[in-house]
C-alpha positions as CSV (number, residue, x, y, z in Angstrom):
1,M,0.0,0.0,0.0
2,T,1.4,3.4,-1.0
3,Q,1.2,6.4,1.2
4,L,-0.1,9.8,0.0
5,T,2.1,11.6,-2.5
6,H,3.2,15.2,-1.6
7,G,0.4,16.5,-3.8
8,E,-2.2,14.4,-2.1
9,Q,-0.9,15.5,1.3
10,L,-1.3,19.1,0.2
11,R,-4.9,18.4,-1.0
12,L,-5.7,16.9,2.4
13,E,-4.2,19.8,4.3
14,K,-6.1,22.3,2.2
15,G,-9.3,20.5,2.8
16,V,-8.7,20.4,6.6
17,T,-7.8,24.1,6.6
18,R,-10.9,25.1,4.5
19,R,-13.2,23.0,6.8
20,V,-11.8,24.4,10.1
21,Y,-12.2,28.0,8.9
22,E,-15.8,27.3,8.0
23,F,-16.4,27.1,11.7
24,T,-14.2,29.9,13.2
25,D,-11.9,32.8,12.4
26,D,-10.5,32.7,15.9
27,K,-6.9,31.5,15.8
28,K,-7.1,29.8,19.3
29,E,-10.3,28.0,18.4
30,A,-9.0,27.0,15.0
31,A,-5.9,25.4,16.6
32,R,-8.3,23.3,18.8
33,L,-10.3,22.3,15.7
34,F,-7.2,21.4,13.7
35,K,-6.1,19.1,16.5
36,E,-9.6,17.5,16.8
37,L,-10.0,16.9,13.0
38,Y,-6.5,15.5,12.5
39,R,-7.0,13.3,15.6
40,E,-10.2,11.9,14.1
41,I,-8.5,11.2,10.7
42,K,-5.6,9.4,12.5
43,D,-8.1,7.4,14.7
44,I,-10.4,6.4,11.9
45,F,-7.7,5.4,9.4
46,G,-5.4,3.9,12.0
47,V,-2.3,6.0,11.3
48,H,0.3,7.8,13.4
49,T,0.2,10.9,11.2
50,Y,-2.2,11.9,8.4
51,K,0.8,11.6,6.1
52,D,0.6,7.8,6.6
53,V,-2.9,7.6,5.1
54,R,-2.8,5.3,2.1
55,S,-3.5,6.8,-1.4
56,K,-6.4,4.4,-1.8
57,D,-8.1,6.0,1.2
58,L,-7.7,9.6,0.0
59,Q,-11.3,9.9,-1.2
60,S,-12.6,8.5,2.0
61,V,-10.5,11.0,4.0
62,I,-11.7,13.9,1.8
63,Q,-15.3,12.8,2.4
64,L,-14.7,12.6,6.2
65,I,-13.3,16.2,6.1
66,E,-16.2,17.6,4.1
67,N,-18.7,16.1,6.4
68,W,-16.9,16.7,9.7
69,S,-18.3,18.9,12.5
70,P,-16.6,19.9,15.7
71,S,-17.5,17.9,18.8
72,S,-18.6,20.9,20.9
């Protein structure tokens, strides 16, 4: 199984950034949301870092990001 390419990593990062800033413009709150969303990605896909997500799972990760909402 191949890991994400650099381009795929950037696509994931941009998706996360876009999604987080849909919920807040506050830097402190955004930092908490980044942590929460990346934690969820790592937990669901069983990886140590989002960079370890497999290329075949990229579409699933993008879908998760697009449908994600903060816990509180």
